[in-house]
N, C-alpha and C positions, 0 to 999 in steps of 0.2 A: 097649966103653964100660964104665967102672967103675960099679958099683951106686950109689955116692954121687952121681955126676954124673947118672945116670938119675933118681934120686929128686928131685934139684934141678930137673931139667927138668919133671918131672910137677908139682912144687909150683908152679913159675912158671906153667905152663900152666893149672893150676887157678885160680890167682889171676887170670890174665887172663880166664878164662871167667867167673869170679864178677864181675869188674869189668864185662865186657861185658853180662852178664845184668842187673846192677844199673843199668847205664846205660839199658837199655831199660825197666826196670820202676821206675825211680826215681820217688818220689812228688812231686817238685817240679814245679810248673807255674805259670802266671800267668793272670790274668783282667783284662780291661779293663772298668772301670766307666765306662760312657758318660755324657756330659753329660745331665742330667735324671734321673739315678739316684744313689742312695746305697748303698754297700756296707758291710756289717758283717762283720768277721773274728771268728770264734768259735773258741776253743781247745777241742779235743776231749779232750786228755790233759794230764797234768801238774798242778802245784799251782794253775794259773790256769784250769783247765778249767771249762766251763759258761758260762752266760749272764751270770754276774756280771762276767766280763771280756770285754767286747765293745768293739771298736775300729771307729770309722767310717773307711772307706777310700774313696779316689777314684782315678781314673786307672788305670795298670797296677799290679797287685798280684801279687807272687810269694808263693807259700805252699806248705806241705807238705800234700798231700791226705790224708795219713795222720793228721795231728795237728791240722789246721786246716780250717775250713769257711767259705766265703764265701757270704753271702746278699745279694741285691740287692733294693732297693725303689725303684720309680719315684717321682719327686717332681713330675712334670708332671701336669696335670689328667686325672683318670680319669672315664669316663662309664659308669654302671651302669644298665641297664634291668631293673628288678625285675618279678617276676611279680605280677599284681594280687592284692589282698587286700581284705577287707571290714572296715569300722569302723562302730560304732553311735553315733548321736547321742543327746543327752539325752532326746529323745522316742521313742527306740527305732527310729528309721529307719536302715536299713542302706545305707551308701554304699560303692560300689566305688572303690578307689583304684589307679591304675596309675602308680606313681612312677618318675621317671628322675632320678638324682642325679649331679651333677658335684661332684667334690671333689679335693683333692690332699693328699699326705702332708707333714706338718711334718718337714723333714729332720733337725732337731735331736732329734726324738723317736723316730727309727727304732729305736734300741736298746731303748727302753721298749716300743715296739710288739712287737718280737720277743720280749722277755722275757715280756710278758703273754700273747701268743697263740701263739707258736711255730708259726705257720702262714703259708703264702704269702698274698699280698695278696688274690688272687681268692677264697680261702676265707674270709678275714676279711670281705670284702664281702658274701658270701652268708649269713654267720652273725651275727656281732656287729653289723655295720652295718645289715643288714636288720632285725634285732630292734629296733635303736635307732630306725629310721625308723617301724616299725610302732607302737612305744610312743608316739612323738611324735604320730602321727595319732590313736591311740586316746585319749590323754589330752586332746588339744585337742577332738576330736569330742565327747567326753563333756561338754564345757562349752558346746556349741552345740546349738540345736534345728535340725531339718531346714530350716526356712524361713530361719533366720539363716545357715546355711552357704551357701545359694544367694544370699541378698541381701547378705551381708557376706563375699563370697569373698576379697576382698583382706585383710581383717582375719584371717580364718581362716588364710590362707597365711602371713601375717606371724608368727602365733603358732607355726606349725609351724617356720618358719625359725629363730625365736629359740631354740626348744627344741633343735632339731637342732644349731645352731651351738654351743650350750653343751655338749651331751652328746658330740658328736664331738670337739670341741677338747680335752677333758680326756684323751683317749686318743691324741692326736697326728694327728687328721684334720681338715683345714680345709674347712669347708662353702663351696661356690661357688654352686651353683644347684640348685633342685629344681622339677621339673614334676610336678604332682599328677595331672592328668587324672581329676578326680572325676566319677563317674557316679551320679546320684540313683536311688532305687528307682523301679520302673515306675509305681507309683501316684502318686508325686510328680511324675514326668515328665509324666503325663497331666494332673495339676492345673496344672502350669506351662504345658503346651501350651494347655489350655483358657483359662487366664488370659491368655496372650499373644494367643490368638485373639480373646478378648473385648476386650482393649485395642486390637487392630488394627481390630476392627469399630467400636469407639467412635471411634477416631481417624479412620477412613474417613467415618463419619457426620458428625463435626464438620467435616471438610474439605469434604464435600459441602454441608453447611449454609452454611459460610463462602463457598463458591463460589457457591451460589444467592443469598446476600445480596449478594455482590459483583456478580453479574450483574444483580440487581434494581436495585442502586444505579446501575449503568451505564445501564440502560434508563430509570430515573427521571431521571438526569442528562441523558440524551439528549432525553427528552420535555420536561424543563424548558427545556433549551436551545432546542428547536424552538419551544416556546410563547413563550419570551422573544423569539426571533427574529421570530415572527409579530407579537407585540405591538409590538416595535420597528418592524417594517415598517408595521403599521397606523397607529401613531402618526406615522411618517414620511409616510405617504400622506395622513393627515389634515392634518398641518402643510403638506404640499405643496399640498393642495387649498385650504386657507385662503390660502396665499400666492398661489396661482393666481387665486383669486377676487378677492383684494385687488388684484392687478396687472393682471388681464385684464378686469375688469368695466367700467371706464370705456371702454376701447378697444372692447370688445364693444358697448357702448351706442352709441358713435359709429358703429361699423360698421353697426349695425342702422338707425340714423337715416339714414345715407347711402343704405342699400339702400331705405329707404322714400321717400326724397325723389325726386320726379319732375322735379327741375330747376326747379320753379317756387316762387316764394316762397309761403309759406302764406297762404291767404286766409281761413283760419278759425283761431280759437284763437291761441295763443302757442306759443313754443318749449317752455316747461315743459309745456304741454298735450301737445305732440307727444311729449316724453320720457315723460310718463305713459302715453300710449297705447302707446308701444313697449314699455315695461316690463311692460305688462299682457299682452302676447302670450306 
């Protein structure tokens, strides 16, 4: 074989080897941006490199891993359970807060979120967002006394929500829900327990007094009813006796007269005299 042909064969073989190697190590790939997520494509090289040129992408995205980076952010609701921390009220009482936050990312502001923080979402949650939540509780707690926190819990929570909604929204996070789980200091808990016990005892005494009054009223009503019944009965008997006397007296007199009569006409006195004698008996 001629030397020129041999060189040509080696040259072609080298090109084939280079192509095969390039095929296996080529930097092109794709990524699927699932529903509920937003992807951003970042140029790593060239005149458009850096975070100033970020494109929002969805679906299947082809890109060069050597020159381009894809970062995904979920836009569905996230739930974060933070470690408890302590805030101080206006009267220097220390309350423990164990917050749980529900939020989601504003999809249109994902590029701004990445430009500002350059971190994954879980790191943003534990740094910026946690500090934002702590500051909201600290600021609001400083405007409440310990008693007002407990007696106006709803208003306290509303102020926290308003402040969090404002501070999170400006950076691209949408507030959904917050659970505070506020725990008062031990001394205040004892005072609250004692107050509740006192209220319960007072309510129990009031209920017992009301029950005693009700029972007494029942007894009185029953006695009044019985007395009224006896009076009605006595009056009825009295009326009956009067009627009985009015209706039976003439008959009774006649009967007594007949019983006294011996079958003979009276030889002494008169009939009125006999009636008088009978009524005297």
